[in-house]
A tleap script that builds the chain and sets N, CA, C and O, in Angstrom:
source leaprc.protein.ff14SB
mol = sequence {
  NMET THR ALA SER ARG ALA HIE ASN HIE ILE
  SER PHE THR ALA THR THR GLU ASP LYS PHE
  GLY VAL SER LEU VAL ARG GLY SER ASP SER
  LYS LYS TYR TYR THR MET VAL VAL ASN PRO
  GLU ASP GLY GLY ALA ASN ARG LYS ILE ASN
  PHE GLU GLN GLU GLY GLU GLU GLY LYS GLY
  PHE ILE GLU GLY VAL ASP GLY TYR LYS PHE
  ALA SER PRO ALA ASP LYS LYS TYR LYS VAL
  ASP ILE TYR THR ASP ASN SER VAL VAL VAL
  MET TYR ILE ASN ASP VAL CYS ALA TYR THR
  ASN ARG ILE TYR GLY ILE GLN LYS ASN CYS
  TRP SER ILE ASN THR TYR ASP GLY GLU VAL
  ASN VAL GLU ASN ILE LYS VAL SER GLN CTYR
}
set mol.1.N position { 17.345 16.844 24.005 }
set mol.1.CA position { 16.186 16.203 23.500 }
set mol.1.C position { 16.019 14.890 22.226 }
set mol.1.O position { 16.392 14.835 21.054 }
set mol.2.N position { 15.161 13.776 23.261 }
set mol.2.CA position { 14.807 12.459 21.796 }
set mol.2.C position { 13.552 12.851 21.072 }
set mol.2.O position { 12.426 13.213 21.413 }
set mol.3.N position { 14.175 12.640 19.950 }
set mol.3.CA position { 12.448 12.916 18.578 }
set mol.3.C position { 11.644 11.148 19.277 }
set mol.3.O position { 12.054 10.060 19.681 }
set mol.4.N position { 10.700 11.654 19.111 }
set mol.4.CA position { 9.497 10.962 19.095 }
set mol.4.C position { 9.507 10.209 17.735 }
set mol.4.O position { 9.436 10.837 16.678 }
set mol.5.N position { 9.586 8.995 17.772 }
set mol.5.CA position { 9.670 7.749 16.490 }
set mol.5.C position { 8.878 6.787 17.105 }
set mol.5.O position { 8.868 6.406 18.276 }
set mol.6.N position { 7.966 6.326 15.782 }
set mol.6.CA position { 6.602 5.730 15.078 }
set mol.6.C position { 7.532 4.500 14.546 }
set mol.6.O position { 8.709 4.623 14.206 }
set mol.7.N position { 7.061 3.745 14.541 }
set mol.7.CA position { 7.150 2.189 13.909 }
set mol.7.C position { 6.120 1.188 13.831 }
set mol.7.O position { 5.994 0.254 14.623 }
set mol.8.N position { 5.690 1.329 13.247 }
set mol.8.CA position { 4.274 0.669 12.782 }
set mol.8.C position { 4.681 -0.907 12.087 }
set mol.8.O position { 5.841 -1.164 11.768 }
set mol.9.N position { 3.577 -1.867 11.917 }
set mol.9.CA position { 3.616 -2.859 11.246 }
set mol.9.C position { 2.406 -3.422 11.008 }
set mol.9.O position { 1.768 -3.938 11.925 }
set mol.10.N position { 2.083 -3.394 10.098 }
set mol.10.CA position { 0.485 -3.825 9.289 }
set mol.10.C position { 0.959 -5.161 7.967 }
set mol.10.O position { 1.918 -5.299 7.209 }
set mol.11.N position { -0.013 -5.764 8.181 }
set mol.11.CA position { 0.435 -7.296 7.867 }
set mol.11.C position { -1.114 -7.795 7.369 }
set mol.11.O position { -1.960 -7.497 8.212 }
set mol.12.N position { -1.499 -8.284 6.530 }
set mol.12.CA position { -2.758 -8.568 5.797 }
set mol.12.C position { -2.184 -10.126 4.730 }
set mol.12.O position { -1.104 -10.572 4.341 }
set mol.13.N position { -3.318 -10.426 4.638 }
set mol.13.CA position { -3.854 -11.128 3.478 }
set mol.13.C position { -5.055 -10.804 2.293 }
set mol.13.O position { -6.234 -11.047 2.548 }
set mol.14.N position { -4.629 -10.222 0.959 }
set mol.14.CA position { -5.462 -9.790 0.359 }
set mol.14.C position { -5.521 -11.192 -0.960 }
set mol.14.O position { -4.507 -11.553 -1.557 }
set mol.15.N position { -6.724 -11.721 -1.165 }
set mol.15.CA position { -7.029 -12.735 -2.171 }
set mol.15.C position { -7.646 -11.881 -2.977 }
set mol.15.O position { -8.401 -11.040 -2.489 }
set mol.16.N position { -7.439 -11.950 -4.283 }
set mol.16.CA position { -8.338 -10.747 -5.718 }
set mol.16.C position { -7.177 -11.488 -6.871 }
set mol.16.O position { -6.262 -12.282 -6.649 }
set mol.17.N position { -7.591 -10.937 -8.010 }
set mol.17.CA position { -7.517 -10.896 -9.276 }
set mol.17.C position { -7.668 -9.296 -9.947 }
set mol.17.O position { -7.235 -8.993 -11.059 }
set mol.18.N position { -8.186 -8.615 -9.267 }
set mol.18.CA position { -8.343 -7.071 -9.405 }
set mol.18.C position { -7.704 -6.348 -8.590 }
set mol.18.O position { -7.193 -6.742 -7.542 }
set mol.19.N position { -7.693 -5.324 -8.992 }
set mol.19.CA position { -6.951 -3.964 -8.313 }
set mol.19.C position { -6.568 -3.563 -6.984 }
set mol.19.O position { -7.417 -2.893 -6.396 }
set mol.20.N position { -5.609 -3.781 -6.429 }
set mol.20.CA position { -6.371 -3.496 -4.713 }
set mol.20.C position { -4.943 -2.008 -4.867 }
set mol.20.O position { -4.225 -1.629 -5.793 }
set mol.21.N position { -5.139 -1.547 -3.315 }
set mol.21.CA position { -4.021 -0.801 -2.911 }
set mol.21.C position { -4.235 -0.413 -1.114 }
set mol.21.O position { -5.186 -0.766 -0.416 }
set mol.22.N position { -3.000 0.428 -0.676 }
set mol.22.CA position { -3.004 0.448 0.505 }
set mol.22.C position { -2.956 2.074 0.760 }
set mol.22.O position { -1.986 2.759 0.437 }
set mol.23.N position { -3.991 2.526 1.306 }
set mol.23.CA position { -3.836 4.034 1.470 }
set mol.23.C position { -3.049 4.455 3.384 }
set mol.23.O position { -2.985 3.908 4.485 }
set mol.24.N position { -2.600 5.791 2.697 }
set mol.24.CA position { -2.154 6.030 4.153 }
set mol.24.C position { -1.820 7.454 4.490 }
set mol.24.O position { -0.961 7.795 3.677 }
set mol.25.N position { -2.066 8.353 5.225 }
set mol.25.CA position { -2.729 9.458 5.836 }
set mol.25.C position { -4.135 9.580 4.849 }
set mol.25.O position { -4.499 9.979 3.743 }
set mol.26.N position { -4.491 9.124 5.729 }
set mol.26.CA position { -5.857 9.000 5.116 }
set mol.26.C position { -7.066 9.571 6.329 }
set mol.26.O position { -7.831 8.652 6.621 }
set mol.27.N position { -7.345 10.770 7.005 }
set mol.27.CA position { -8.140 11.171 7.699 }
set mol.27.C position { -9.619 11.178 7.239 }
set mol.27.O position { -9.911 11.015 6.054 }
set mol.28.N position { -10.162 11.292 7.806 }
set mol.28.CA position { -11.858 11.713 7.486 }
set mol.28.C position { -11.702 12.901 6.953 }
set mol.28.O position { -12.366 13.126 5.942 }
set mol.29.N position { -10.807 13.965 7.466 }
set mol.29.CA position { -11.319 15.400 6.430 }
set mol.29.C position { -9.107 15.479 5.249 }
set mol.29.O position { -8.433 16.444 4.891 }
set mol.30.N position { -8.947 14.429 5.162 }
set mol.30.CA position { -8.113 14.094 3.852 }
set mol.30.C position { -8.474 15.018 2.853 }
set mol.30.O position { -9.702 15.040 2.771 }
set mol.31.N position { -7.795 16.003 1.840 }
set mol.31.CA position { -8.415 16.603 0.657 }
set mol.31.C position { -7.444 15.454 -0.069 }
set mol.31.O position { -7.955 15.172 -1.153 }
set mol.32.N position { -6.309 14.751 0.141 }
set mol.32.CA position { -5.062 14.231 -0.640 }
set mol.32.C position { -5.156 13.019 0.289 }
set mol.32.O position { -5.713 12.946 1.385 }
set mol.33.N position { -4.488 12.088 -0.391 }
set mol.33.CA position { -4.019 11.004 0.541 }
set mol.33.C position { -3.183 10.083 -0.119 }
set mol.33.O position { -3.409 10.176 -1.326 }
set mol.34.N position { -2.331 9.246 0.114 }
set mol.34.CA position { -1.534 8.645 -0.798 }
set mol.34.C position { -1.687 6.853 -0.805 }
set mol.34.O position { -1.845 6.180 0.213 }
set mol.35.N position { -1.616 6.433 -1.898 }
set mol.35.CA position { -1.770 4.911 -1.877 }
set mol.35.C position { -0.818 4.500 -2.692 }
set mol.35.O position { -0.427 5.157 -3.657 }
set mol.36.N position { -0.218 2.968 -2.235 }
set mol.36.CA position { 0.454 2.381 -2.787 }
set mol.36.C position { -0.529 0.856 -3.765 }
set mol.36.O position { -0.817 -0.225 -3.251 }
set mol.37.N position { -0.765 1.192 -4.885 }
set mol.37.CA position { -1.607 0.309 -5.688 }
set mol.37.C position { -1.085 -0.735 -6.268 }
set mol.37.O position { -0.183 -0.619 -7.098 }
set mol.38.N position { -1.703 -2.156 -5.818 }
set mol.38.CA position { -1.084 -2.973 -6.775 }
set mol.38.C position { -1.965 -3.134 -7.999 }
set mol.38.O position { -3.113 -3.527 -7.791 }
set mol.39.N position { -1.540 -2.854 -9.411 }
set mol.39.CA position { -2.174 -3.220 -10.354 }
set mol.39.C position { -1.937 -4.479 -11.346 }
set mol.39.O position { -0.890 -5.125 -11.395 }
set mol.40.N position { -2.817 -4.658 -11.940 }
set mol.40.CA position { -2.698 -6.162 -12.939 }
set mol.40.C position { -1.912 -5.589 -13.739 }
set mol.40.O position { -2.076 -4.371 -13.798 }
set mol.41.N position { -1.173 -5.982 -14.333 }
set mol.41.CA position { -0.272 -5.597 -15.653 }
set mol.41.C position { -0.140 -7.085 -16.770 }
set mol.41.O position { -0.308 -8.232 -16.355 }
set mol.42.N position { 0.104 -6.825 -17.836 }
set mol.42.CA position { 0.132 -7.770 -19.228 }
set mol.42.C position { -1.347 -8.661 -19.167 }
set mol.42.O position { -1.317 -9.849 -19.486 }
set mol.43.N position { -2.452 -8.108 -18.800 }
set mol.43.CA position { -3.438 -8.855 -19.216 }
set mol.43.C position { -3.484 -9.601 -17.733 }
set mol.43.O position { -4.125 -10.651 -17.793 }
set mol.44.N position { -2.995 -9.327 -16.520 }
set mol.44.CA position { -3.461 -10.251 -15.004 }
set mol.44.C position { -2.031 -10.774 -15.090 }
set mol.44.O position { -1.779 -10.905 -13.892 }
set mol.45.N position { -0.749 -11.220 -15.855 }
set mol.45.CA position { 0.002 -12.204 -16.108 }
set mol.45.C position { 0.768 -11.266 -14.422 }
set mol.45.O position { 0.624 -11.805 -13.324 }
set mol.46.N position { 1.261 -10.358 -14.518 }
set mol.46.CA position { 2.310 -9.693 -13.678 }
set mol.46.C position { 1.540 -8.457 -12.932 }
set mol.46.O position { 0.366 -8.137 -13.118 }
set mol.47.N position { 2.287 -7.963 -12.224 }
set mol.47.CA position { 1.463 -6.781 -10.782 }
set mol.47.C position { 3.124 -5.766 -11.087 }
set mol.47.O position { 4.303 -5.840 -11.434 }
set mol.48.N position { 1.943 -4.806 -10.595 }
set mol.48.CA position { 3.305 -3.630 -10.394 }
set mol.48.C position { 2.423 -2.671 -9.382 }
set mol.48.O position { 1.309 -2.171 -9.537 }
set mol.49.N position { 3.203 -2.621 -8.467 }
set mol.49.CA position { 3.103 -0.951 -7.767 }
set mol.49.C position { 3.029 0.319 -7.876 }
set mol.49.O position { 3.956 0.892 -7.303 }
set mol.50.N position { 2.408 0.881 -8.307 }
set mol.50.CA position { 2.063 2.598 -8.774 }
set mol.50.C position { 1.965 3.107 -7.469 }
set mol.50.O position { 1.597 2.396 -6.534 }
set mol.51.N position { 2.298 4.396 -7.329 }
set mol.51.CA position { 2.523 5.473 -6.174 }
set mol.51.C position { 1.156 6.169 -7.039 }
set mol.51.O position { 0.912 6.064 -8.241 }
set mol.52.N position { 0.408 6.876 -6.020 }
set mol.52.CA position { -0.558 7.627 -6.110 }
set mol.52.C position { -1.133 8.660 -5.447 }
set mol.52.O position { -1.263 8.239 -4.297 }
set mol.53.N position { -1.594 9.870 -5.504 }
set mol.53.CA position { -2.416 11.081 -4.512 }
set mol.53.C position { -3.820 10.836 -4.839 }
set mol.53.O position { -4.319 10.802 -5.964 }
set mol.54.N position { -4.231 10.716 -4.025 }
set mol.54.CA position { -5.717 10.271 -4.344 }
set mol.54.C position { -6.610 11.071 -3.400 }
set mol.54.O position { -6.126 11.339 -2.301 }
set mol.55.N position { -7.779 11.466 -3.660 }
set mol.55.CA position { -8.785 12.119 -3.018 }
set mol.55.C position { -9.099 13.942 -4.152 }
set mol.55.O position { -8.989 14.206 -5.350 }
set mol.56.N position { -9.494 14.740 -2.937 }
set mol.56.CA position { -10.173 15.995 -3.901 }
set mol.56.C position { -9.344 16.138 -4.560 }
set mol.56.O position { -9.331 16.138 -5.791 }
set mol.57.N position { -8.267 16.326 -3.610 }
set mol.57.CA position { -7.427 17.320 -4.493 }
set mol.57.C position { -5.719 16.576 -4.775 }
set mol.57.O position { -4.651 17.189 -4.755 }
set mol.58.N position { -5.949 15.022 -5.040 }
set mol.58.CA position { -4.635 14.110 -5.311 }
set mol.58.C position { -4.858 14.756 -6.915 }
set mol.58.O position { -5.734 15.294 -7.592 }
set mol.59.N position { -3.395 14.296 -7.017 }
set mol.59.CA position { -2.598 14.257 -8.695 }
set mol.59.C position { -2.953 13.167 -9.597 }
set mol.59.O position { -2.854 13.079 -10.821 }
set mol.60.N position { -3.533 12.090 -8.422 }
set mol.60.CA position { -3.171 10.540 -9.328 }
set mol.60.C position { -2.009 10.049 -9.626 }
set mol.60.O position { -0.983 10.269 -8.983 }
set mol.61.N position { -2.099 9.340 -10.639 }
set mol.61.CA position { -0.469 8.280 -10.738 }
set mol.61.C position { 0.569 9.187 -10.234 }
set mol.61.O position { 0.095 10.298 -10.468 }
set mol.62.N position { 1.508 9.322 -9.778 }
set mol.62.CA position { 3.046 9.712 -9.616 }
set mol.62.C position { 4.022 9.479 -10.195 }
set mol.62.O position { 4.692 8.612 -9.634 }
set mol.63.N position { 4.758 10.153 -11.786 }
set mol.63.CA position { 5.142 9.048 -12.249 }
set mol.63.C position { 6.621 9.169 -12.002 }
set mol.63.O position { 7.125 10.212 -11.585 }
set mol.64.N position { 7.312 8.063 -12.273 }
set mol.64.CA position { 8.483 7.777 -12.135 }
set mol.64.C position { 8.905 7.453 -10.307 }
set mol.64.O position { 9.990 7.719 -9.789 }
set mol.65.N position { 7.852 6.904 -9.698 }
set mol.65.CA position { 7.765 6.212 -8.615 }
set mol.65.C position { 7.241 5.304 -8.266 }
set mol.65.O position { 6.841 5.204 -7.106 }
set mol.66.N position { 7.095 4.420 -9.115 }
set mol.66.CA position { 6.735 3.128 -8.962 }
set mol.66.C position { 7.390 1.929 -9.131 }
set mol.66.O position { 8.358 1.831 -9.885 }
set mol.67.N position { 6.880 0.867 -8.397 }
set mol.67.CA position { 7.669 0.242 -8.300 }
set mol.67.C position { 8.033 -0.763 -9.937 }
set mol.67.O position { 7.802 -0.387 -11.086 }
set mol.68.N position { 8.842 -2.489 -9.348 }
set mol.68.CA position { 8.766 -3.400 -10.626 }
set mol.68.C position { 7.724 -4.292 -10.513 }
set mol.68.O position { 7.112 -4.537 -9.473 }
set mol.69.N position { 7.485 -4.888 -11.858 }
set mol.69.CA position { 6.982 -6.078 -12.053 }
set mol.69.C position { 7.046 -6.855 -11.753 }
set mol.69.O position { 8.081 -7.460 -12.033 }
set mol.70.N position { 6.128 -7.465 -11.011 }
set mol.70.CA position { 6.389 -9.232 -10.290 }
set mol.70.C position { 5.224 -10.059 -10.798 }
set mol.70.O position { 4.113 -9.532 -10.847 }
set mol.71.N position { 5.386 -11.242 -11.157 }
set mol.71.CA position { 4.426 -12.448 -11.217 }
set mol.71.C position { 3.548 -12.269 -10.350 }
set mol.71.O position { 3.712 -12.382 -9.135 }
set mol.72.N position { 2.531 -11.970 -10.929 }
set mol.72.CA position { 0.655 -12.788 -10.309 }
set mol.72.C position { 0.550 -13.891 -9.538 }
set mol.72.O position { 0.242 -14.857 -10.237 }
set mol.73.N position { 0.703 -14.221 -8.145 }
set mol.73.CA position { 0.462 -15.455 -8.030 }
set mol.73.C position { -0.567 -16.311 -8.412 }
set mol.73.O position { -1.718 -15.964 -8.679 }
set mol.74.N position { 0.001 -17.736 -8.436 }
set mol.74.CA position { -1.206 -18.391 -9.191 }
set mol.74.C position { -2.608 -18.633 -8.185 }
set mol.74.O position { -3.725 -18.628 -8.702 }
set mol.75.N position { -2.402 -18.867 -6.547 }
set mol.75.CA position { -3.455 -18.709 -5.812 }
set mol.75.C position { -3.872 -17.370 -5.508 }
set mol.75.O position { -4.313 -17.263 -4.363 }
set mol.76.N position { -3.864 -16.270 -6.219 }
set mol.76.CA position { -4.407 -14.632 -6.336 }
set mol.76.C position { -4.315 -14.702 -4.987 }
set mol.76.O position { -5.440 -14.580 -4.501 }
set mol.77.N position { -3.320 -14.872 -4.017 }
set mol.77.CA position { -3.191 -14.750 -2.581 }
set mol.77.C position { -1.831 -14.009 -3.006 }
set mol.77.O position { -1.100 -14.441 -3.897 }
set mol.78.N position { -1.452 -12.261 -1.897 }
set mol.78.CA position { -0.663 -11.431 -1.763 }
set mol.78.C position { -0.382 -11.340 -0.472 }
set mol.78.O position { -1.193 -10.882 0.332 }
set mol.79.N position { 0.416 -11.629 -0.250 }
set mol.79.CA position { 0.746 -11.372 1.491 }
set mol.79.C position { 1.672 -10.567 1.740 }
set mol.79.O position { 2.871 -10.607 1.463 }
set mol.80.N position { 0.839 -9.568 2.469 }
set mol.80.CA position { 1.408 -8.283 2.461 }
set mol.80.C position { 1.744 -7.461 3.540 }
set mol.80.O position { 0.847 -6.915 4.183 }
set mol.81.N position { 3.365 -7.246 3.926 }
set mol.81.CA position { 3.471 -6.749 5.100 }
set mol.81.C position { 4.260 -5.436 4.957 }
set mol.81.O position { 5.341 -5.463 4.368 }
set mol.82.N position { 3.738 -4.196 5.505 }
set mol.82.CA position { 3.975 -3.301 5.628 }
set mol.82.C position { 4.489 -2.196 7.109 }
set mol.82.O position { 3.911 -1.823 8.130 }
set mol.83.N position { 5.710 -2.003 6.585 }
set mol.83.CA position { 6.462 -1.300 8.049 }
set mol.83.C position { 6.720 0.109 7.910 }
set mol.83.O position { 7.058 0.600 6.833 }
set mol.84.N position { 6.591 0.680 8.820 }
set mol.84.CA position { 6.428 2.495 8.943 }
set mol.84.C position { 7.772 3.073 9.575 }
set mol.84.O position { 7.817 2.828 10.781 }
set mol.85.N position { 8.547 3.562 9.242 }
set mol.85.CA position { 9.921 3.824 10.663 }
set mol.85.C position { 9.887 5.814 10.429 }
set mol.85.O position { 10.688 6.472 9.765 }
set mol.86.N position { 8.567 6.385 11.309 }
set mol.86.CA position { 8.571 7.496 10.805 }
set mol.86.C position { 8.161 7.891 9.505 }
set mol.86.O position { 7.192 7.221 9.150 }
set mol.87.N position { 8.588 8.862 8.515 }
set mol.87.CA position { 7.912 8.515 7.360 }
set mol.87.C position { 8.602 7.927 6.200 }
set mol.87.O position { 8.656 8.454 5.089 }
set mol.88.N position { 9.046 6.971 6.482 }
set mol.88.CA position { 9.822 6.102 5.286 }
set mol.88.C position { 8.636 4.561 5.431 }
set mol.88.O position { 8.530 3.916 6.474 }
set mol.89.N position { 7.977 4.292 4.322 }
set mol.89.CA position { 7.708 2.998 4.541 }
set mol.89.C position { 8.045 2.018 2.884 }
set mol.89.O position { 8.272 2.329 1.715 }
set mol.90.N position { 7.909 0.797 3.636 }
set mol.90.CA position { 8.420 -0.442 2.960 }
set mol.90.C position { 6.874 -1.567 2.996 }
set mol.90.O position { 6.088 -1.842 3.904 }
set mol.91.N position { 6.957 -1.968 1.612 }
set mol.91.CA position { 5.579 -2.565 1.559 }
set mol.91.C position { 6.410 -4.023 1.142 }
set mol.91.O position { 7.193 -3.650 0.269 }
set mol.92.N position { 6.512 -4.771 1.247 }
set mol.92.CA position { 6.234 -5.835 1.176 }
set mol.92.C position { 5.425 -6.945 0.657 }
set mol.92.O position { 4.403 -7.186 1.300 }
set mol.93.N position { 5.747 -7.903 -0.700 }
set mol.93.CA position { 4.239 -8.619 -0.866 }
set mol.93.C position { 4.812 -9.922 -1.235 }
set mol.93.O position { 5.793 -9.782 -1.965 }
set mol.94.N position { 4.567 -10.942 -1.013 }
set mol.94.CA position { 5.122 -12.615 -1.537 }
set mol.94.C position { 6.358 -12.512 -0.746 }
set mol.94.O position { 6.619 -13.698 -0.539 }
set mol.95.N position { 7.333 -11.773 -0.144 }
set mol.95.CA position { 8.530 -11.893 -0.342 }
set mol.95.C position { 9.052 -12.161 -1.712 }
set mol.95.O position { 9.803 -13.120 -1.888 }
set mol.96.N position { 8.637 -11.225 -2.886 }
set mol.96.CA position { 8.712 -11.439 -3.785 }
set mol.96.C position { 8.912 -9.788 -4.618 }
set mol.96.O position { 9.235 -9.684 -5.802 }
set mol.97.N position { 8.654 -8.674 -3.743 }
set mol.97.CA position { 8.413 -7.300 -4.135 }
set mol.97.C position { 8.664 -6.918 -2.632 }
set mol.97.O position { 8.364 -7.380 -1.531 }
set mol.98.N position { 9.617 -5.456 -3.314 }
set mol.98.CA position { 9.505 -4.851 -2.076 }
set mol.98.C position { 9.391 -3.138 -2.232 }
set mol.98.O position { 10.297 -2.761 -2.976 }
set mol.99.N position { 8.995 -2.603 -2.007 }
set mol.99.CA position { 8.442 -0.706 -2.159 }
set mol.99.C position { 8.559 -0.059 -1.387 }
set mol.99.O position { 7.963 -0.080 -0.310 }
set mol.100.N position { 9.457 0.769 -1.794 }
set mol.100.CA position { 9.780 1.814 -0.616 }
set mol.100.C position { 9.755 3.691 -1.296 }
set mol.100.O position { 10.066 4.344 -2.292 }
set mol.101.N position { 9.213 3.830 -0.059 }
set mol.101.CA position { 8.683 5.734 -0.519 }
set mol.101.C position { 8.708 6.362 0.985 }
set mol.101.O position { 8.924 5.731 2.020 }
set mol.102.N position { 8.479 7.531 0.878 }
set mol.102.CA position { 8.559 8.565 2.008 }
set mol.102.C position { 6.932 9.062 1.842 }
set mol.102.O position { 6.448 9.427 0.771 }
set mol.103.N position { 6.240 8.997 3.067 }
set mol.103.CA position { 5.093 9.954 3.157 }
set mol.103.C position { 5.276 10.378 4.748 }
set mol.103.O position { 5.468 9.738 5.783 }
set mol.104.N position { 5.144 11.548 4.476 }
set mol.104.CA position { 5.106 12.606 5.923 }
set mol.104.C position { 3.432 12.298 6.139 }
set mol.104.O position { 2.563 12.335 5.268 }
set mol.105.N position { 3.226 11.882 8.056 }
set mol.105.CA position { 2.290 12.186 8.731 }
set mol.105.C position { 1.722 10.942 8.868 }
set mol.105.O position { 0.550 11.040 9.231 }
set mol.106.N position { 2.227 9.413 8.666 }
set mol.106.CA position { 1.977 8.746 8.402 }
set mol.106.C position { 1.331 8.228 9.825 }
set mol.106.O position { 0.585 7.250 9.794 }
set mol.107.N position { 1.646 8.946 11.188 }
set mol.107.CA position { 2.009 8.575 12.489 }
set mol.107.C position { 0.457 8.764 13.152 }
set mol.107.O position { -0.244 7.931 13.725 }
set mol.108.N position { 0.245 9.954 12.897 }
set mol.108.CA position { -0.810 10.675 13.031 }
set mol.108.C position { -2.449 10.340 12.392 }
set mol.108.O position { -3.470 10.931 12.744 }
set mol.109.N position { -2.365 9.317 11.451 }
set mol.109.CA position { -3.631 9.696 9.927 }
set mol.109.C position { -3.738 7.854 10.103 }
set mol.109.O position { -2.962 7.053 10.623 }
set mol.110.N position { -4.827 7.707 9.535 }
set mol.110.CA position { -5.979 6.539 9.608 }
set mol.110.C position { -5.091 6.046 7.823 }
set mol.110.O position { -4.623 6.622 6.841 }
set mol.111.N position { -5.305 4.666 8.325 }
set mol.111.CA position { -4.635 4.192 6.333 }
set mol.111.C position { -6.105 3.253 6.319 }
set mol.111.O position { -6.965 3.052 7.177 }
set mol.112.N position { -5.916 2.760 4.793 }
set mol.112.CA position { -6.818 1.456 4.760 }
set mol.112.C position { -6.184 0.725 3.578 }
set mol.112.O position { -5.074 0.877 3.068 }
set mol.113.N position { -7.616 -0.472 3.145 }
set mol.113.CA position { -6.704 -1.424 2.204 }
set mol.113.C position { -8.361 -0.946 1.392 }
set mol.113.O position { -9.408 -0.704 1.992 }
set mol.114.N position { -8.077 -0.920 -0.453 }
set mol.114.CA position { -8.722 -0.254 -1.271 }
set mol.114.C position { -9.423 -1.552 -2.223 }
set mol.114.O position { -8.960 -2.691 -2.172 }
set mol.115.N position { -10.301 -1.275 -2.865 }
set mol.115.CA position { -10.148 -2.503 -3.815 }
set mol.115.C position { -11.332 -1.420 -5.260 }
set mol.115.O position { -12.327 -0.733 -5.029 }
set mol.116.N position { -10.963 -1.574 -5.993 }
set mol.116.CA position { -11.132 -0.637 -7.335 }
set mol.116.C position { -12.194 -0.952 -8.166 }
set mol.116.O position { -11.492 -1.338 -9.100 }
set mol.117.N position { -13.418 -1.109 -8.608 }
set mol.117.CA position { -14.309 -2.106 -9.575 }
set mol.117.C position { -13.738 -3.328 -9.326 }
set mol.117.O position { -13.023 -3.613 -10.286 }
set mol.118.N position { -13.718 -4.318 -8.352 }
set mol.118.CA position { -13.839 -4.886 -8.430 }
set mol.118.C position { -13.955 -5.781 -6.960 }
set mol.118.O position { -14.996 -5.517 -6.360 }
set mol.119.N position { -13.201 -6.647 -6.370 }
set mol.119.CA position { -13.406 -7.637 -4.803 }
set mol.119.C position { -11.831 -7.832 -4.751 }
set mol.119.O position { -10.881 -7.933 -5.528 }
set mol.120.N position { -12.092 -7.827 -3.428 }
set mol.120.CA position { -10.814 -8.346 -2.587 }
set mol.120.C position { -11.206 -8.616 -1.442 }
set mol.120.O position { -11.807 -7.859 -0.680 }
set mol.121.N position { -10.765 -10.130 -1.185 }
set mol.121.CA position { -10.967 -10.213 0.447 }
set mol.121.C position { -9.464 -10.439 1.364 }
set mol.121.O position { -8.541 -11.252 1.343 }
set mol.122.N position { -9.796 -9.314 2.094 }
set mol.122.CA position { -8.689 -9.909 3.081 }
set mol.122.C position { -9.063 -10.285 4.678 }
set mol.122.O position { -9.996 -10.026 5.438 }
set mol.123.N position { -7.896 -10.988 4.748 }
set mol.123.CA position { -7.699 -12.039 6.190 }
set mol.123.C position { -6.945 -11.419 6.527 }
set mol.123.O position { -6.339 -10.542 5.910 }
set mol.124.N position { -6.788 -11.942 8.126 }
set mol.124.CA position { -5.359 -12.168 8.900 }
set mol.124.C position { -4.855 -10.670 9.070 }
set mol.124.O position { -3.665 -10.465 8.828 }
set mol.125.N position { -5.650 -9.613 9.461 }
set mol.125.CA position { -5.192 -8.235 9.443 }
set mol.125.C position { -4.333 -8.323 11.138 }
set mol.125.O position { -4.821 -8.775 12.173 }
set mol.126.N position { -2.956 -7.733 10.942 }
set mol.126.CA position { -2.422 -7.745 12.407 }
set mol.126.C position { -1.569 -5.949 12.399 }
set mol.126.O position { -0.605 -5.798 11.649 }
set mol.127.N position { -1.867 -5.212 12.942 }
set mol.127.CA position { -1.384 -3.879 14.057 }
set mol.127.C position { -0.240 -4.252 14.915 }
set mol.127.O position { -0.517 -4.772 15.996 }
set mol.128.N position { 1.030 -4.066 14.602 }
set mol.128.CA position { 1.715 -3.831 15.994 }
set mol.128.C position { 2.953 -2.630 15.681 }
set mol.128.O position { 2.989 -2.016 14.615 }
set mol.129.N position { 3.954 -2.413 16.810 }
set mol.129.CA position { 4.777 -1.601 16.847 }
set mol.129.C position { 5.621 -2.393 16.755 }
set mol.129.O position { 5.431 -3.605 16.650 }
set mol.130.N position { 6.867 -1.741 16.785 }
set mol.130.CA position { 8.064 -3.008 16.552 }
set mol.130.C position { 9.456 -1.694 17.306 }
set mol.130.O position { 10.634 -2.035 17.410 }
savepdb mol mol.pdb
quit
């Protein structure tokens, strides 16, 4: 038997000065879901990707799974590319940051782009398989 594989590519451009994130495994009945949150750091000069478990039963910030700091873009634009391969997720931002994690159940669940106490303008959303 051949195992079923799911390879997806989500891309978009987000323009913001605020915290934003991309949630995966976010079904309408999900008690918890997983979010890669792009947080302002150092007064906004830098950004850092944090991994959080959100929702009614979520634990919040997952310590030790966050990414490295990278400089906030001067134009406030974040070109985001997310690739999934079954349960492996890789998120690239502006070709200067790569974040990898494993999240089970991606193929059969919804995803979302989120903002927290601010605004984010999202353009050029594309979803494809590879």
